[in-house]
N, C-alpha and C positions, 0 to 999 in steps of 0.2 A: 504494500500500500504506500501511496505517496501523499505527503501532507502538502498538497498544492492545489491550485484551482486555475481556471482559465485566465483569470485576471492577472496572474503572475507573468503571463507571456506579454512582452512589450508590444506596443503598437507596430513598431517596425517589423518585429518577428511575425505578427499576425498578417501584415501585408505581404511579406515574403512568402509565408506559408500558403496564403490564398492564391497568389500568383503561380506558385509551383503547382498547386492543385489544378488550376485552370489549364495550364499547359499539359499536365498529365491526362486530364479528361479529354482535352482536344485531340491529342494524338492516340491515346489508348482507346478512346471510344470508337474511333474508326477501325482500329485493329480488331477490337472485340466484335464489332458488327460483321467484319469480313470473315472472322473465324466462325461465327454463328451461321452465316450463309453457306460456308463450305461444309460445315457439319450437316446442315439441312440437305445439301446436295448429296453428300455421302450416304445419309440415311435413306434418302429417296431411291438411290440406285440399288442399294442392298435390298430394300423391300420390294422394289419392282422386279428385281432378278428372281427373288424367291417366289413371287406371285406368278411370274411367267413359268417357272418350273412346276408349279402346282396347277397350271392351266386355269389361273384365275384372272379374269379381266379386271383392269384397274378402273374403278368407278370415279365418281365425283365426290369431293369433300362437302359434307353437309355442314355449312357454317353455323347453323342454328344448334346442331346437336354434337358437332365436332366428331362425327363418325364418317367412315368411308363406306360407300355402297359398292359392293363387289358382286360379280356374278360368276358362277361356275360355268366353264365352257364345256358343252357336251356335244362334240362333233360326231355325226354318224351314230347317234345313240342306238337306234334300232339295229344297225348292222353289228355294233359291238355286243349287244345283248344276244344276238343270234350266234355270233362267234363263240361267246362264252358257253353256250349250250352245246355247240357242235364240236369244238376243238378240244383236244386233251389238255391236261394241266400243264404240260411242258410248254405250251404256247404262252401261258402266263409268265413263265420264267424268261422266255425270249423277249416278251414285251417289256418286262421289268428291266432287262438288260439294256434295251434300246432307250428306255427312259433315263437310265443312269448315264448312258452315253450322251444323251441330249442335255442332261443336267450339267455334265462336265463342260460341254461345249458352251452352254450359256454362261456358266460361271467364268470361263476363260475369256469370253468376249468382253466382259465388263471389268476384268481384273486390272487391266492397264489404267483404266479411268479411275478405279478405286485407289490404286497405288499412287497415282498422281495427286489425287485429292488429299490422301493421308500425308504425303510429303509436304504439301502446301500448308496443311493445318499444323504440322510439326514446326515448320519454319516460322509461321506467324505466331504460334504459341511461344516459341523461343524469344522472338522479338518483343512480344507482350511482357513476358517475364523480365526481360532485360529492362524494359521501360519502367516496370513497377519497382524493380530494385533501385533504379536511378532515382525514382521519386522518394523511396524510403531513405536513400543516402542523403538526398537534399533536405529532407525533414530533420534527420539527425544532425546535419551540419548547422541548420538554422536554430534548432533547439539547444544545441551546445553539449559539451561533454558531460555536464551534470545530469542530463536527462537521457543520455545515450543508452545506458544499461536498462532503464525502464522501458524504452521503446523496443530494445532488443528482446527483452523477456516477453513483452506483450505480443510482438509479432511472431516469435518462435512458438508461443503458446497457441497461436491461431492457425498454424500450418495444418495441424490435424483436422481442424474444423473447416478447411477450405478457404482460409484467409491468405495472408501474405505467404509467398513461397509456392503457391499454385497459380499458374498463369491465369490472369483475369480475376483472381480472388478479390483484390482490392476494388477493381472496377465493378465487379458484380455486387458490391455493397453500395451501389450508387444511392439507394434509398436513404442510407445513413451518411453518405459522402465518404470517400476514401480517407480524407484528412481526419474527419471525426472518428473514423474507425480506428485510427492510430492513437489519437489524443485521448479519446474516451477511455481506452483500456489502461492508460497509465494515470488516470485520475484527473485529467484536465477537462472537467465539465462542471457545470453548476445547475441548480434547479431552475433558475430563471431562463437559461438558454438551452435547457435539455430538449432535444428533439427539433430544434430550430436551426435552419441553415442560412448562411449568407452566400449568395452566388455572386462572384465578382467577374466583371468583364470590362472591356474598354472599347472606345470608338475614337480613332484618330482620323478624322475625315478629311477628304480632299474636296476639290471644287465640285466634282460630279457625285460625291457620296458613294464612290464605287465600293466602299466597304460594307454596303447595306446587305449584300448577299451573305457575307459571313455573320453579320449581326442577326439576320433572320434565322440562320442555323443555330446560333447560340441561344436566342430567345426560345426557339422551339425545344432545344435540348433541356433548358432550364425548366420550362413549363411542364415537360414530360415527367420530371422527377420531383418537382416542388410539392411540398406538403403544406397544409394550413399553418400559417405562422412563419413560413420561410420568406426571406427578403432577397432583393437583388440590388447590387451596387454597380453602377456604370461610371467608369472614369472617362470623362468626355473632353476632347480637345478638337475644336474645329472653328474656322472662321466662316463657315457656311458655303453656299454655292448655288447650284441649280434648285429651282422650286420643286421640280418633280422628284429629284433625288432625295432631298431632305424631307420632303413631304412623306415619301415612302419610309424613310428611316424613322420618322416620328410615329408613323402608324404602327411600325413594328414594336416600339416601346409601349404603345397603348395596349398591346396585348397583355402586358403585365396587369394593368388595371382590370381588364375584363376577367382575368383569372384570379383576381384578389391577391396578387403578389405585390407587396409594397416595394416601390422603386425609389432608390436614392441615387441622385446624380451628383458626382463630384467634379467640379470644374477646376482644373489646376492652372490653366493659363488663359484659355479663351473659349467662349461659347457665344458666338456672334451670328446674327442673321439666321440662316438655317440651323446653325448650331444651337441658337436659343429656341428655335422651334422644337427641337428635340428636348432641350432642357426643361421647358415648361410642362412637359408631360409628367415629370417626376412628382412623387408625393412629397419629397424633400429635396431641396437644392443646397448643396454645400459648395462654397467657393473659397479658394485660397485668397489671402489678403490682397494680392495684386492681380487677381484674375480679371479679365475684361468680359463683361456681359452686356447684352443688348443688341444694338444695331437692328432693331425691328423696323425694317424698311425693305424696299425693292429697288434694284438698280439694273440698268441695261445700257451698255455702251459698245460702240464699235467704230472703227476708223472708216472714213469716207474718202475715196480717191476719185470721185466723179470729176472734180475740176482738173486734177492732174491728168487724168485720162483724156479729158477734152482738149487740154493744152497740147497733148502729144498726138492729137488727131485720132484718138481711139474712142469709138462709140460702143458701149456695152448694151446689148439688147436683152430685155427680160420680157417674156410673153406670159401673161397670167390670165386666169379666168376667175372672176370674183373681185369685187371692188377693193377689198383689203387683203388680198392674198399675199401681197408684198407691200410693206410700208417703208421701213428703213432698211436699206441694204448698203454694203460697202461701195457698190458701183452705180447706184441710182441717185439722181438729183434729189436732194432733200427738199420737201415742200412743207408748208405750214400744216396742211391737212395730214400729212404723214406723221409729223411731230405730235399733233393733237390726238391722233388715233393711238399712237404708242403710249402717250401719257395716260390716256383713258384705260388702256390695258394694264399698265403698271398700277394705277390706282385701284383697279378691280382686284389685282393680286394682293395688294396691301390690305384691302378690306378683308379678304379671306384670312390673311396672316394674322391681323389684329383679332379677328373673331376666334381663331384657333387658340391664340395665347390667352385671351380673356376667358374662354371656356375652361382652360386647364388651370389658370391661376386667376380666379375671379377677384382676388384681393388687389390686383394691380390696377392702378389708374392708367388704363390702356392708352388714352390720348396723350398722356404726359410722357410715357416711355416709348411709344411707337412713333418716334421722330427720326429714326436712323442713327441716333446718338448711342455711344457706348459709355459704360460706367465701370470704374475700378472698385474692388473690394467693398470698403465701407459705404461708398456712395451707392453701389449696387444693392447692398443690404438695406439701406434707407429707402431706396426706390421700390423695394419689395421684389427685386429680381431674383434674390436668393434668400435662404432662411437662416444661414449660419456661415460664419467664416472659420475655416479650418483646413488642414491638409489631409489628404487621403490617408496618410499613415496613422493619423489619430482617429 
C-alpha cells in the first residue's frame, strides 16, 4: 500500500502523463483495430472451411438474434438413399475415404491464407506490445524513481489477469483508461475523481483548418469510451481562416455538448476569428495571461492586376451566367456594384458568426466584442471572452 493520492502528482507531471497517454491511444488504437480485423478474418476462414467440409451452406447473420442461419446441402438425396439400400457396406468405406481426401484438399487450399494471417497478427501483436512497454517506460520516467517499484509491482501483478505484458492488455482497458489502470493500482486515486476521466487533445490550426479530419476522429474516439462525468480538454492555438473550415471544426466540438461531455478549452497563445468560433463552444475557456482572443469579424482580400494588364495591352475575358456569379476577381475591373455586393456578403457572414458566438456564450455583449478587435489576457477576461487565466499545466 502507498500513502499517497493523486494530488501529490505535480501539474507538470499530470500534463506529461496525459500527453503520453494521448499518443499511446492514437497509435495503439489503430494497431488494436487492425489486429481485431485480422482475427475476424482468420476466424471466418476457419469456420467457412469447416462448414464446407460438412456440406453446410453459409447463411446470413441475423443481426437481431446474433445467430447464423445455415442449411444442410442434400444433393441427389433420392439417389443416395437408393444406393444405401442396394450397395454393400464396403461402399460406405470408399465414400468415407473420398470425403477424407476432399477434406484434406480443402484444408490445404486455405492453409496458405491462414498462415499469412497468423504471421501478420504475430507481427502486429509484437509491435503493440512494444508500444505498450514504451508507454509504461514513459510513465515510470515521469513519475520518478520513488514510484518506480510501485508501478513495477502493480503491472507485474496484472500480467496474469490480462493487463500489462499481454499485447493490447492496457489498450483493452480503455473503459478505465490505460493511465488510470496504472495509477489506480498503486494508490493514486481519490473518491472525488474515482471513475472520472479527462480526455486531452489539441488543435493547432492553419488557414484552411485542415486538421479538422483528425479532430473528428479524436472526438469520435472520445465519445465512444466516455462515461457520465468524464470531461474533455482541448488545447487550442489558431488565428482562424476559412469560414467553412472553422465552421466544421466548431461543429465537431459541439458534439461534446450533445453527448453531455463537459468541454474545457485552453488557449495558450491565440484563438482569433475562426479560432474563437471554436473556443466559444466550450463550457469553460481558460487562457494564458498573454493569450490573444477575439477578432470576431470577417475579412476578404485579394490583389487586382486589371490596370497593369490593361497597360500591357492584355485583356482578360470572364464569361458568366448569373448577375453575381463573379464580383471581385484579380483580373476584373472593380466596380462600385461589385464592392457593394461583396460587402453585403461579408456582413451576412458576420451576422451568422455573431449569432453563433452569442448562442454559445450568451453572457457576452456581442456588439461590443464583435468588432474585429482582439484582447490580451486580463482584458479578454473582463470582456467575458474567457472564464479564467491560467496555463494548461495547472
